[in-house]
Wavefront OBJ file of the C-alpha trace (Angstrom):
o trace
v 0.000 0.000 0.000
v 2.800 2.396 0.940
v 4.682 1.523 -2.251
v 1.594 2.158 -4.415
v 1.004 5.473 -2.693
v 4.600 6.523 -3.295
v 4.413 5.574 -6.990
v 1.184 7.564 -7.310
v 2.844 10.605 -5.753
v 5.842 10.367 -8.071
v 3.645 10.090 -11.168
v 1.495 12.954 -9.931
v 4.540 15.152 -9.413
v 5.786 14.369 -12.935
v 2.403 15.144 -14.451
v 2.193 18.396 -12.541
v 5.669 19.378 -13.686
v 4.625 18.760 -17.278
v 1.799 21.257 -16.891
v 4.033 23.914 -15.367
v 4.299 27.107 -17.391
v 7.901 28.277 -17.632
v 8.397 31.973 -18.233
v 11.618 33.538 -19.450
v 12.546 36.782 -17.791
v 14.898 39.240 -19.372
v 17.757 40.651 -17.333
v 16.323 43.866 -15.814
v 19.096 46.233 -16.873
v 19.061 49.499 -18.792
v 19.829 49.393 -22.518
v 22.118 51.738 -24.452
v 21.993 52.504 -28.160
v 25.730 51.839 -28.393
v 28.722 51.197 -26.117
v 30.331 54.303 -24.626
v 33.446 53.130 -22.769
v 35.751 50.123 -22.661
v 35.812 48.574 -19.207
v 37.620 45.710 -17.538
v 36.024 43.878 -14.621
v 38.609 42.770 -12.081
v 38.059 39.642 -9.998
v 36.277 40.587 -6.784
v 37.911 39.688 -3.491
v 35.985 38.528 -0.440
v 36.293 40.307 2.882
v 33.169 38.789 4.413
v 33.579 36.662 7.528
v 32.522 33.585 5.531
v 35.692 33.962 3.462
v 37.953 34.951 6.323
v 36.776 32.098 8.574
v 36.254 29.109 6.243
v 36.473 26.605 9.141
v 33.807 28.252 11.259
v 31.024 25.671 11.936
v 28.423 28.466 12.057
v 29.097 29.146 8.382
v 28.459 25.534 7.316
v 25.228 26.333 5.385
v 27.232 28.486 2.956
v 29.918 25.857 2.374
v 27.293 23.168 1.694
v 25.779 25.008 -1.279
v 28.884 26.344 -3.006
v 29.642 25.097 -6.512
v 32.920 26.916 -7.104
v 36.084 24.815 -7.338
v 37.847 27.020 -4.821
v 34.940 26.931 -2.393
v 34.067 30.156 -0.650
v 37.245 31.785 -1.947
v 35.928 31.357 -5.502
v 32.847 33.476 -4.864
v 34.623 36.648 -5.951
v 35.244 35.286 -9.438
v 31.640 34.115 -9.655
v 30.276 37.558 -8.783
v 32.656 39.315 -11.197
v 31.573 36.927 -13.986
v 27.926 37.704 -13.287
v 28.673 41.434 -13.339
v 30.484 41.077 -16.671
v 27.407 39.366 -18.131
v 25.098 42.060 -16.754
v 27.270 44.839 -18.207
v 27.261 43.084 -21.593
v 23.472 42.971 -21.472
v 23.283 46.761 -21.120
v 25.180 47.357 -24.393
v 26.619 50.447 -22.691
v 30.189 49.151 -22.429
v 32.823 47.298 -24.409
v 34.168 44.543 -22.182
v 37.925 43.981 -22.268
v 38.933 40.453 -21.237
v 42.670 40.330 -20.600
v 42.599 36.574 -19.949
v 41.327 35.958 -23.469
v 43.847 38.458 -24.807
v 46.746 36.526 -23.266
v 45.406 33.243 -24.668
v 44.975 34.647 -28.177
v 48.380 36.317 -27.983
v 50.045 32.954 -27.393
v 48.022 31.183 -30.085
v 48.647 33.776 -32.784
v 52.324 34.274 -31.968
v 53.026 31.045 -33.887
v 51.705 32.685 -37.060
v 53.518 35.967 -36.522
v 50.291 37.845 -35.817
v 49.879 40.291 -32.967
v 46.751 41.022 -30.957
v 46.365 44.587 -29.768
v 43.965 44.942 -26.831
v 41.720 48.010 -26.908
v 42.271 50.915 -24.582
v 40.656 50.461 -21.167
v 38.760 53.559 -20.067
v 37.723 52.235 -16.656
v 38.678 49.339 -14.401
v 35.919 47.974 -12.168
v 37.000 46.364 -8.910
v 35.014 45.200 -5.932
v 34.863 43.333 -2.648
v 32.251 41.064 -1.129
v 31.742 42.608 2.302
v 28.829 40.519 3.597
v 27.714 36.971 2.830
v 25.082 35.184 4.882
v 22.844 32.160 4.471
v 20.440 30.999 7.167
v 18.546 27.749 6.849
v 15.615 26.526 8.922
v 13.492 23.370 8.846
v 14.439 19.751 8.411
v 13.442 16.273 7.195
v 9.852 15.092 7.568
v 8.284 11.649 7.237
v 11.427 9.737 6.253
v 9.780 6.320 6.539
v 6.369 7.100 5.059
v 7.201 7.296 1.363
v 10.069 4.864 0.666
v 10.465 5.756 -3.023
v 10.627 9.471 -2.372
v 12.930 9.314 0.628
v 12.963 12.035 3.256
v 10.938 15.139 2.497
v 12.500 18.405 3.624
v 10.834 21.739 4.151
v 13.385 24.510 4.515
v 13.245 28.249 4.503
v 16.416 29.974 3.352
v 17.413 33.560 4.028
v 20.398 34.910 2.096
v 22.168 38.245 2.081
v 25.016 39.618 -0.004
v 26.767 42.997 -0.009
v 29.559 44.352 -2.192
v 31.658 47.497 -2.449
v 32.386 48.624 -6.014
v 35.061 51.030 -7.251
v 35.500 52.395 -10.770
v 39.088 53.464 -11.423
v 40.734 55.379 -14.258
v 43.791 53.278 -15.206
v 45.946 56.212 -16.333
v 45.742 58.087 -13.029
v 44.327 55.445 -10.618
v 41.712 58.040 -9.730
v 38.522 56.614 -8.248
v 35.769 57.871 -10.557
v 32.924 56.092 -8.760
v 32.491 54.227 -5.491
v 29.376 52.775 -3.905
v 28.091 49.889 -1.770
v 25.289 47.574 -2.886
v 23.359 44.890 -1.019
v 20.395 42.558 -1.354
v 18.588 39.991 0.764
v 16.200 37.257 -0.256
v 13.323 38.591 1.853
v 13.227 41.924 0.041
v 14.625 42.114 -3.472
v 14.535 44.895 -6.039
v 13.508 42.595 -8.909
v 11.715 39.272 -9.232
v 14.873 37.377 -10.055
v 13.548 34.019 -8.848
v 11.617 33.464 -12.089
v 14.582 33.111 -14.428
v 13.979 31.396 -17.739
v 16.403 28.945 -19.294
v 18.483 30.239 -22.131
v 17.922 33.330 -24.229
v 18.240 36.639 -22.436
v 17.280 35.246 -19.040
v 19.316 33.944 -16.152
v 19.259 30.292 -17.191
v 22.684 30.088 -18.851
v 26.151 29.685 -17.431
v 27.664 32.551 -15.523
v 24.532 33.374 -13.529
v 25.087 31.149 -10.523
v 27.525 31.057 -7.616
v 25.942 28.230 -5.624
v 23.422 25.396 -5.521
v 21.085 27.576 -3.459
v 18.361 29.610 -5.171
v 18.221 32.246 -2.432
v 21.969 32.866 -2.527
v 22.026 32.996 -6.336
v 19.067 35.356 -6.346
v 20.696 37.946 -4.089
v 23.904 37.743 -6.138
v 21.907 38.444 -9.310
v 20.063 41.263 -7.592
v 23.327 42.909 -6.543
v 25.018 42.687 -9.950
v 21.904 44.073 -11.657
v 21.990 47.007 -9.250
v 25.684 47.571 -9.996
v 25.261 47.332 -13.777
v 22.366 49.789 -13.773
v 24.195 52.224 -11.497
v 27.313 52.159 -13.686
v 25.265 52.692 -16.838
v 23.337 55.582 -15.296
v 26.581 57.173 -14.082
v 28.894 56.640 -17.054
v 26.598 56.261 -20.070
v 23.398 58.091 -19.195
v 23.194 59.968 -22.517
v 23.153 56.703 -24.495
v 20.401 54.949 -22.511
v 17.349 54.241 -24.667
v 15.445 51.862 -22.412
v 15.069 51.335 -18.684
v 13.577 48.272 -16.945
v 10.103 48.716 -15.572
v 9.597 48.569 -11.804
v 8.436 45.109 -10.651
v 4.889 46.264 -9.805
v 4.337 47.703 -13.287
v 5.741 44.551 -14.891
v 3.420 42.329 -12.824
v 0.450 44.562 -13.741
v 1.165 44.210 -17.473
v 1.532 40.438 -17.153
v -1.885 40.173 -15.481
v -3.502 42.380 -18.154
v -2.039 40.176 -20.913
v -3.298 36.938 -19.376
l 1 2 3 4 5 6 7 8 9 10 11 12 13 14 15 16 17 18 19 20 21 22 23 24 25 26 27 28 29 30 31 32 33 34 35 36 37 38 39 40 41 42 43 44 45 46 47 48 49 50 51 52 53 54 55 56 57 58 59 60 61 62 63 64 65 66 67 68 69 70 71 72 73 74 75 76 77 78 79 80 81 82 83 84 85 86 87 88 89 90 91 92 93 94 95 96 97 98 99 100 101 102 103 104 105 106 107 108 109 110 111 112 113 114 115 116 117 118 119 120 121 122 123 124 125 126 127 128 129 130 131 132 133 134 135 136 137 138 139 140 141 142 143 144 145 146 147 148 149 150 151 152 153 154 155 156 157 158 159 160 161 162 163 164 165 166 167 168 169 170 171 172 173 174 175 176 177 178 179 180 181 182 183 184 185 186 187 188 189 190 191 192 193 194 195 196 197 198 199 200 201 202 203 204 205 206 207 208 209 210 211 212 213 214 215 216 217 218 219 220 221 222 223 224 225 226 227 228 229 230 231 232 233 234 235 236 237 238 239 240 241 242 243 244 245 246 247 248 249 250 251 252 253 254 255 256
């Protein structure tokens, strides 16, 4: 009887998943008519306690959900990659990738060709200053549904904060500096509903963990940064701005 009930639940879950409507959300960043400056995104460092105290048992929830090869120390590269993707989506900046330049330089040197990297107008650096993940709940009914295994109900709360600096490479002058933060209980944009592929958040380079809450706040932060940089450095070229979440939800309901 228990086995039949479990099979029924599995089949029901599959059927329900088949009926699920998947929506693709575009990255909510401003759009420019053309790129204005060439920028290089430096790898972010991590000054949060989670990075400074990797052996702290209280920080275990963060370590359990990380997907980076270098663990918590690899979060900086993950955030900088996400920011690079967000800046590309704005079409306000030309992204200079020095890693690719060095690779192409070595490959083409065998043919006598030279690769000249473009001039970098601004260098973008940053630090992760806060990183938190709280988990509550636990396994329920482990022996009731043998085919499903333990059922867990958990509520996650994530928070991420970064400091961003924009530097002129010729003079090392700081042209822009600001702090950004997000938490999963109150986000600026509905970044949970990310579609797969296309212009949404489904592709590679939009995740730093195996936890939806932690990924969501990271996306929220980089979207904030990308929009702020575009509004500060390329305001005259902006031709489109993302609609506030409430207006977007209203339009979706009217179109249903």
